[in-house]
C-alpha positions as CSV (number, residue, x, y, z in Angstrom):
1,X,0.2,-0.3,0.4
2,X,1.6,3.3,-1.0
3,X,2.1,6.1,1.7
4,X,1.5,9.5,1.3
5,X,2.0,12.1,3.9
6,X,0.6,15.3,3.7
7,X,2.3,18.4,4.6
8,X,-0.7,21.2,5.0
9,X,-1.5,23.5,8.2
10,X,-5.0,24.2,7.3
11,X,-6.4,20.7,9.2
12,X,-9.9,20.6,7.6
13,X,-8.2,20.5,4.0
14,X,-5.5,18.1,5.1
15,X,-8.2,15.9,6.7
16,X,-10.4,15.7,3.4
17,X,-7.6,15.0,1.5
18,X,-6.6,12.2,3.8
19,X,-10.0,10.6,3.6
20,X,-10.3,11.3,-0.2
21,X,-7.2,9.4,-0.8
22,X,-7.8,6.5,2.3
23,X,-11.1,5.7,0.3
24,X,-9.1,4.5,-2.9
25,X,-6.6,2.4,-1.0
26,X,-3.5,5.0,0.2
27,X,-2.1,5.2,3.6
28,X,-2.1,8.6,4.6
29,X,-0.2,11.1,7.1
30,X,-1.1,14.2,8.4
31,X,1.2,17.1,9.1
32,X,0.4,20.4,10.0
33,X,3.4,22.4,10.4
34,X,6.8,22.3,8.3
35,X,8.8,21.0,11.3
36,X,6.7,18.0,11.7
37,X,6.5,17.4,8.2
38,X,10.2,17.3,8.2
39,X,10.1,14.8,11.8
40,X,7.9,12.3,9.5
41,X,10.4,12.5,6.4
42,X,12.8,11.9,8.9
43,X,11.8,8.6,10.8
44,X,9.2,7.4,7.9
45,X,9.7,6.2,4.4
46,X,6.9,8.2,1.8
47,X,6.2,7.2,-1.8
48,X,4.6,10.8,-2.3
49,X,4.4,13.4,-0.2
50,X,1.9,16.5,-1.0
51,X,3.5,19.9,0.2
52,X,1.9,23.3,0.9
53,X,4.3,26.0,0.7
54,X,3.0,28.7,3.3
55,X,3.6,26.5,6.2
56,X,4.2,27.5,9.6
57,X,8.1,26.7,11.6
58,X,9.4,25.7,8.2
59,X,8.1,26.3,4.7
60,X,7.2,24.4,1.8
61,X,10.6,25.8,-0.1
62,X,12.1,24.7,2.7
63,X,11.4,21.2,3.3
64,X,11.5,20.4,-1.0
65,X,15.3,21.0,-0.4
66,X,15.4,18.7,2.2
67,X,12.9,16.4,0.5
68,X,15.2,16.8,-2.5
69,X,18.0,13.8,-1.8
70,X,15.3,11.0,-0.9
71,X,14.1,11.2,-4.4
72,X,10.1,11.3,-3.0
73,X,7.9,12.8,-5.7
74,X,6.3,15.8,-4.2
75,X,3.2,17.4,-5.3
76,X,2.9,21.1,-4.5
77,X,-1.0,22.1,-3.0
78,X,-0.7,25.6,-2.7
79,X,-2.6,29.5,-2.8
80,X,0.1,30.4,-4.7
81,X,-1.1,30.3,-8.2
82,X,0.5,32.7,-9.9
83,X,3.0,31.9,-12.5
84,X,5.9,32.6,-11.4
85,X,5.3,30.9,-8.2
86,X,4.4,28.2,-10.5
87,X,7.9,28.0,-12.3
88,X,10.0,28.6,-8.7
89,X,8.2,25.3,-7.3
90,X,9.0,23.2,-10.7
91,X,12.9,24.2,-11.1
92,X,12.8,23.9,-6.9
93,X,12.2,20.3,-7.8
94,X,8.7,19.6,-7.5
95,X,7.1,16.9,-9.6
96,X,3.8,18.5,-10.1
97,X,2.3,22.4,-9.0
98,X,-1.5,22.2,-8.3
99,X,-3.4,25.8,-6.8
100,X,-6.1,26.1,-4.7
101,X,-8.6,25.9,-4.3
102,X,-8.3,22.3,-6.7
103,X,-11.5,19.8,-7.3
104,X,-10.6,16.5,-5.4
105,X,-10.8,14.6,-8.6
106,X,-8.0,16.8,-9.9
107,X,-6.3,15.7,-7.1
108,X,-6.2,12.0,-7.2
109,X,-5.7,12.0,-10.9
110,X,-2.2,13.9,-10.4
111,X,-1.5,11.4,-7.6
112,X,-2.1,8.2,-10.2
113,X,-0.1,10.1,-12.2
114,X,3.1,10.1,-10.2
115,X,2.2,6.5,-8.7
116,X,2.4,5.4,-12.6
117,X,5.3,8.3,-13.4
118,X,7.6,5.8,-10.9
119,X,6.0,2.7,-11.5
120,X,3.7,2.7,-8.0
121,X,0.8,2.0,-9.2
122,X,-2.0,1.6,-6.5
123,X,-4.4,-1.8,-7.1
124,X,-5.8,-1.8,-3.7
125,X,-8.7,-0.7,-1.8
126,X,-9.4,-1.4,1.8
127,X,-13.0,-0.5,3.2
128,X,-13.6,-1.9,7.0
129,X,-11.9,-4.7,7.7
130,X,-11.9,-5.9,3.8
131,X,-9.2,-5.4,0.9
132,X,-9.8,-5.3,-2.5
133,X,-7.3,-5.8,-4.7
134,X,-8.1,-4.8,-7.8
135,X,-5.1,-5.8,-10.3
136,X,-5.5,-9.9,-9.0
137,X,-9.9,-9.3,-8.7
138,X,-9.6,-10.7,-5.1
139,X,-11.4,-9.5,-1.7
140,X,-9.9,-10.7,1.1
141,X,-11.7,-10.1,4.7
142,X,-8.9,-10.0,8.1
143,X,-6.6,-11.5,5.9
144,X,-9.0,-14.6,4.4
145,X,-10.1,-14.6,1.3
146,X,-13.7,-14.3,0.1
147,X,-15.0,-16.1,-3.1
148,X,-17.1,-13.0,-5.1
149,X,-18.8,-14.0,-8.6
150,X,-17.2,-11.4,-11.2
151,X,-21.0,-8.6,-11.0
152,X,-20.5,-9.5,-6.9
153,X,-16.7,-7.7,-7.6
154,X,-17.6,-5.0,-9.6
155,X,-20.7,-4.0,-7.6
156,X,-18.1,-4.5,-4.4
157,X,-15.7,-1.5,-6.0
158,X,-18.5,0.4,-7.2
159,X,-20.0,1.2,-3.5
160,X,-16.8,1.4,-2.1
161,X,-15.4,4.3,-4.5
162,X,-19.4,5.6,-3.4
163,X,-19.1,5.4,-0.3
164,X,-22.0,7.4,1.5
165,X,-23.5,8.2,-1.0
166,X,-26.5,6.9,-1.8
167,X,-26.3,5.5,-5.6
168,X,-29.6,4.7,-7.1
169,X,-31.0,1.3,-9.0
170,X,-30.6,1.7,-12.2
171,X,-26.8,3.7,-11.8
172,X,-25.8,0.4,-10.2
173,X,-27.4,-1.9,-12.8
174,X,-26.0,0.1,-15.5
175,X,-22.5,0.8,-14.4
176,X,-22.0,-3.3,-13.1
177,X,-24.2,-5.2,-15.5
178,X,-23.3,-2.8,-18.7
179,X,-27.2,-3.0,-19.9
180,X,-30.1,-0.8,-19.8
181,X,-32.1,-0.8,-16.8
182,X,-35.4,-2.3,-17.4
183,X,-37.0,-1.6,-14.0
184,X,-36.6,-5.5,-12.7
185,X,-34.2,-5.3,-9.2
186,X,-34.8,-8.7,-8.5
187,X,-30.9,-8.9,-9.9
188,X,-29.3,-6.2,-8.5
189,X,-31.0,-6.8,-5.1
190,X,-29.8,-10.6,-5.2
191,X,-26.7,-9.7,-5.7
192,X,-26.4,-7.0,-3.0
193,X,-27.6,-9.7,-0.1
194,X,-25.0,-12.4,-1.1
195,X,-23.0,-9.4,-0.7
196,X,-23.9,-8.5,2.1
197,X,-23.8,-12.2,3.9
198,X,-20.4,-13.1,2.5
199,X,-19.1,-9.8,3.8
200,X,-21.2,-10.0,6.9
201,X,-21.8,-6.1,6.2
202,X,-25.2,-5.9,7.1
203,X,-24.1,-2.3,9.4
204,X,-22.6,-1.4,5.9
205,X,-24.3,-1.8,3.1
206,X,-28.0,0.1,4.1
207,X,-30.8,0.0,2.2
208,X,-32.3,3.5,0.9
209,X,-36.0,3.3,0.3
210,X,-37.1,4.1,-2.9
211,X,-33.6,5.0,-4.2
212,X,-30.8,2.4,-3.5
213,X,-28.2,1.4,-1.9
214,X,-25.8,3.6,0.4
215,X,-22.5,2.2,1.9
216,X,-21.8,3.5,5.1
217,X,-18.4,3.7,7.3
218,X,-19.7,5.2,10.3
219,X,-18.2,8.0,10.3
């Protein structure tokens, strides 16, 4: 599992990024000032660092100088979005530069690009006590393999990618089965029931009246 360090002094932003990345299967650590970031970098190994520039204690430019000899890719996340700021950040050695405010989807794409560039593409997702390996299409619960059908696996991935979102039956059906939804709920409902039973996820997979289903993480 890829490890990402988020060095961002706005805790709400840092925590939002952390939750979004961990939903995609990454392991994230947050540091809320430059000194804390330096301490983490000194003690642990990370595959990618998301770095703000305007930080207390030690600023992002100074921290980048410390990171460069390690060869760890760095993406600057900053409100300093001017052309000159971008040029400076990239010349100093940042691998990418995202100006605030940004869309979480864009950040996810930029992170994936860096892992692809460095040969570290993430193939795993984690939710509760279940780990999904997208490359081998295997699912394990507390280390034990769970036997899922092709459609059950695809349905599980779709639910995890949209956790805490109420998904309409027609969307789920058309996404997983690749066919136009004609109003018959039996196929989808039976797959949901089997998924709940196999994973023992009654408390996570909720039925949303007149809509469909929602995967809840309980947070």
